[in-house]
C-alpha positions as CSV (number, residue, x, y, z in Angstrom):
1,M,-12.2,26.2,-12.4
2,L,-11.1,22.6,-10.8
3,F,-7.3,22.6,-12.0
4,R,-6.7,26.3,-10.9
5,S,-8.4,25.3,-7.3
6,L,-6.0,22.5,-7.4
7,L,-3.2,24.5,-7.7
8,L,-4.4,27.0,-5.2
9,L,-4.3,24.3,-2.9
10,A,-1.1,23.1,-3.5
11,S,0.6,26.8,-3.6
12,Y,-1.4,27.2,0.1
13,L,-0.1,23.1,1.1
14,L,3.8,24.1,0.2
15,C,4.0,27.5,2.0
16,S,1.6,26.8,5.3
17,G,2.6,23.1,5.9
18,F,6.0,20.8,6.5
19,T,7.2,17.9,4.3
20,L,8.9,14.7,6.4
21,S,11.4,13.2,3.7
22,P,12.8,10.5,3.5
23,M,8.8,8.8,2.5
24,S,10.7,5.3,2.8
25,Q,13.3,4.5,5.1
26,S,15.7,1.0,6.4
27,I,17.7,0.1,9.3
28,N,20.2,-2.6,8.1
29,L,20.5,-5.4,10.9
30,A,23.1,-7.1,8.5
31,D,25.6,-4.0,8.3
32,K,25.3,-3.0,12.5
33,Q,22.3,-0.1,11.8
34,K,20.7,0.7,15.1
35,Q,19.6,3.9,13.3
36,A,17.7,5.7,11.1
37,Q,16.9,9.3,10.6
38,F,14.4,11.3,8.9
39,F,14.0,15.3,8.0
40,V,10.1,17.1,8.7
41,E,10.6,20.3,7.2
42,N,8.9,23.7,8.1
43,N,7.9,25.9,5.3
44,S,5.4,28.2,7.2
45,N,5.4,31.2,8.3
46,E,5.2,30.5,12.0
47,P,7.0,27.3,14.0
48,M,4.9,24.3,13.2
49,P,4.3,21.1,16.5
50,I,4.6,18.2,14.7
51,L,4.0,14.8,16.2
52,I,5.8,11.9,16.1
53,N,5.0,7.9,15.9
54,V,5.9,5.2,14.7
55,Y,3.8,1.8,14.1
56,K,3.7,-1.8,13.8
57,R,2.2,-2.5,9.9
58,V,0.3,-5.4,9.4
59,Q,-1.4,-5.8,5.8
60,K,-4.3,-7.9,4.4
61,I,-5.1,-8.8,1.6
62,D,-6.8,-5.9,-0.1
63,G,-3.9,-3.8,0.4
64,K,-5.5,-2.3,3.7
65,E,-3.5,-1.5,6.5
66,D,-3.5,-2.7,10.4
67,M,-0.9,-0.2,12.8
68,P,-0.7,-1.6,16.7
69,E,1.5,0.0,18.4
70,T,5.2,-1.3,18.9
71,S,8.0,-0.8,21.6
72,D,10.6,-2.1,18.9
73,L,11.4,0.6,17.8
74,Q,12.1,4.4,20.0
75,V,11.9,8.0,18.3
76,F,13.4,10.7,19.3
77,P,11.8,13.9,19.6
78,P,8.7,12.6,19.4
79,Q,6.9,15.6,20.0
80,L,8.9,18.7,18.5
81,I,8.6,22.5,17.3
82,V,10.1,23.3,14.4
83,P,10.7,27.3,13.7
84,S,9.3,28.5,10.6
85,K,11.7,27.1,7.2
86,Q,13.6,25.3,9.2
87,K,14.4,22.0,9.1
88,R,14.7,19.0,12.0
89,A,15.6,15.6,11.8
90,I,14.2,12.9,13.9
91,R,16.1,9.6,15.3
92,V,14.3,6.1,14.7
93,T,16.6,4.0,17.4
94,W,16.2,-0.2,16.7
95,K,14.7,-1.4,20.1
96,G,13.9,-5.0,19.4
97,E,15.1,-8.7,19.1
98,A,16.7,-10.7,16.8
99,T,14.8,-11.4,13.4
100,S,14.9,-13.7,10.5
101,K,12.8,-12.0,8.4
102,E,12.8,-8.2,7.7
103,L,10.0,-5.6,9.6
104,A,7.8,-3.6,7.9
105,Y,6.8,-0.1,10.7
106,R,4.7,3.1,9.4
107,L,5.8,6.0,10.7
108,V,3.2,8.5,11.2
109,A,4.2,12.7,11.1
110,E,1.3,15.0,12.1
111,Q,0.8,18.3,12.7
112,L,-0.9,19.5,15.9
113,P,-2.7,22.9,16.0
114,L,-0.7,25.6,17.4
115,D,-2.0,27.6,20.4
116,V,-3.8,30.5,19.8
117,S,-3.6,32.0,23.1
118,K,0.2,32.0,22.9
119,T,-0.2,34.2,20.0
120,K,-0.5,37.5,19.1
121,K,-3.8,36.8,16.5
122,K,-5.9,33.7,15.7
123,A,-5.3,32.7,12.1
124,S,-8.3,33.5,10.1
125,G,-9.9,30.9,7.9
126,I,-9.5,26.8,7.7
127,K,-6.5,25.3,8.9
128,M,-5.4,22.3,7.0
129,L,-3.8,20.2,9.3
130,L,-1.1,17.9,7.7
131,K,-0.5,14.0,7.5
132,Y,2.2,11.7,6.0
133,V,3.1,8.1,6.2
134,A,6.4,6.7,5.8
135,A,7.8,3.5,5.0
136,L,10.5,1.4,7.5
137,Y,12.0,-1.3,7.3
138,V,14.2,-3.1,9.2
139,D,16.1,-6.0,7.7
140,P,18.6,-8.2,9.4
141,G,20.4,-9.0,6.4
142,D,20.1,-11.6,3.6
143,T,16.6,-10.9,3.0
144,K,14.5,-11.2,-0.7
145,A,11.5,-11.3,-2.2
146,N,9.6,-13.9,-3.6
147,L,6.5,-13.9,-5.5
148,Q,4.0,-16.9,-6.8
149,V,0.8,-16.4,-8.4
150,V,-2.1,-18.9,-5.9
151,S,-4.3,-18.4,-8.2
152,I,-6.5,-16.3,-11.1
153,K,-10.0,-16.6,-11.7
154,N,-12.8,-14.1,-14.6
155,D,-15.3,-13.1,-13.1
156,D,-15.9,-11.3,-17.0
157,K,-15.3,-7.9,-15.9
158,N,-12.0,-8.0,-13.7
159,L,-9.5,-10.0,-12.9
160,L,-9.4,-11.1,-9.8
161,V,-5.6,-12.0,-9.1
162,T,-3.9,-13.2,-6.0
163,I,0.0,-13.0,-5.1
164,K,2.1,-14.7,-2.0
165,N,5.0,-13.2,-1.3
166,K,6.4,-16.4,0.4
167,G,10.2,-14.5,0.9
168,N,11.1,-12.9,3.3
169,H,11.2,-9.0,1.6
170,H,9.2,-6.5,0.6
171,A,8.7,-7.0,-3.2
172,P,7.6,-3.4,-5.0
173,L,6.0,-4.6,-7.7
174,I,7.3,-2.1,-10.4
175,N,6.9,-3.0,-14.5
176,P,5.6,-5.8,-13.8
177,T,4.7,-8.4,-15.9
178,L,2.1,-11.4,-15.4
179,T,2.6,-14.3,-17.4
180,I,-0.8,-16.5,-17.5
181,K,0.2,-19.8,-18.9
182,G,-1.6,-22.3,-21.3
183,K,-2.2,-23.1,-25.2
184,E,-0.5,-19.5,-26.2
185,D,0.7,-17.6,-22.9
186,I,-1.0,-14.7,-22.9
187,K,1.4,-11.5,-21.4
188,L,-0.5,-8.7,-19.7
189,T,2.3,-5.8,-18.5
190,N,2.7,-2.8,-16.7
191,D,-0.3,-0.9,-19.0
192,Q,-1.9,-3.6,-18.4
193,L,-1.9,-4.8,-14.9
194,K,-3.5,-1.5,-13.0
195,G,-4.2,-2.0,-9.6
196,L,-1.2,-4.1,-9.8
197,A,1.0,-2.2,-11.5
198,G,3.2,0.2,-8.6
199,E,1.5,-1.8,-5.4
200,N,3.7,-3.5,-2.6
201,I,3.4,-7.0,-1.1
202,L,5.4,-7.5,2.6
203,G,7.0,-10.3,3.3
204,E,5.5,-13.4,4.0
205,T,2.2,-11.0,2.8
206,T,-0.4,-12.4,0.9
207,R,-2.2,-9.8,-1.4
208,L,-5.7,-9.6,-3.7
209,F,-5.6,-8.0,-7.1
210,N,-8.5,-7.0,-9.4
211,I,-7.3,-6.2,-12.5
212,P,-8.7,-5.6,-15.8
213,T,-9.9,-8.1,-17.8
214,H,-8.9,-10.5,-20.8
215,P,-11.3,-12.3,-23.2
216,K,-8.6,-15.3,-23.4
217,V,-8.0,-15.1,-19.3
218,I,-9.6,-18.4,-18.2
219,S,-10.8,-18.8,-15.0
220,G,-8.2,-21.2,-12.9
221,S,-4.8,-20.5,-15.5
222,K,-1.6,-21.1,-14.2
223,G,0.2,-17.7,-14.0
224,I,4.6,-16.1,-13.5
225,I,5.2,-13.1,-12.3
226,S,7.9,-11.4,-13.0
227,L,10.1,-7.6,-12.1
228,D,11.9,-5.5,-13.7
C-alpha cells in the first residue's frame, strides 16, 4: 500500500510540478566564463510562477548549511511564469571580486502559488509547492581538494571521523576508502562508510562523520582517506 502511494505521489509530482536542471553547475573564471545557465521546465497543464534566488553556501561541521544572502551573483530573470509544457532558461552572472579559492553557492527555485482570482475556477484538493536547491560553484582555476583525517574516535556504537578539506576545491566523497593505521592497517570501503560515502566537503571546511563502528579501531588512531 505504501509503495503504491509513493508511485501515485511521484506520478502526481511529474504531471503537476516542474523540474530544475542541472543540479550542479560551475562558473570557471580561468576560462573567462562569467555566467552559468539553469533550466526550469513546467510539466503541468497550467502556467507556473517560479521564484529564483541565489545564496552563499556555508557548510557546518555536521553538514548542515547556512545560506546568507549574497550580491556576488545576479539572476535573470529572478521571477518568471513558465507556460504549460515549456522550458525556460535562467542565467546567473558572476558580479563578485577576484578570488583565489572556489566559492560555493546555492541556487533555489521555488514554485509560487498561482493567483486563483485570475483563473476560471479554483483548483481542488491539496496543492503541493515544489522547491529545488542546486549547487553552484565559482572556480578561479588551479584549485584542488586536499583531504586530511583529523581524528578518529570509537564510542563502541559509532566511529566519529573528523575530516578537514585543507584544499580550495570541494570534494565529493565518491567511492571512498578510509585506511586506519595500526599494527595491521584496517581498510573501510564504500559499503562500510555509510554516513560518509556520497557526502561533500567544501574547500577549507571541516566535517564530522558518524559511521558504523569497527571493533578493531582504537580511539586516537591515525587515518588516511582516498577517493576513486
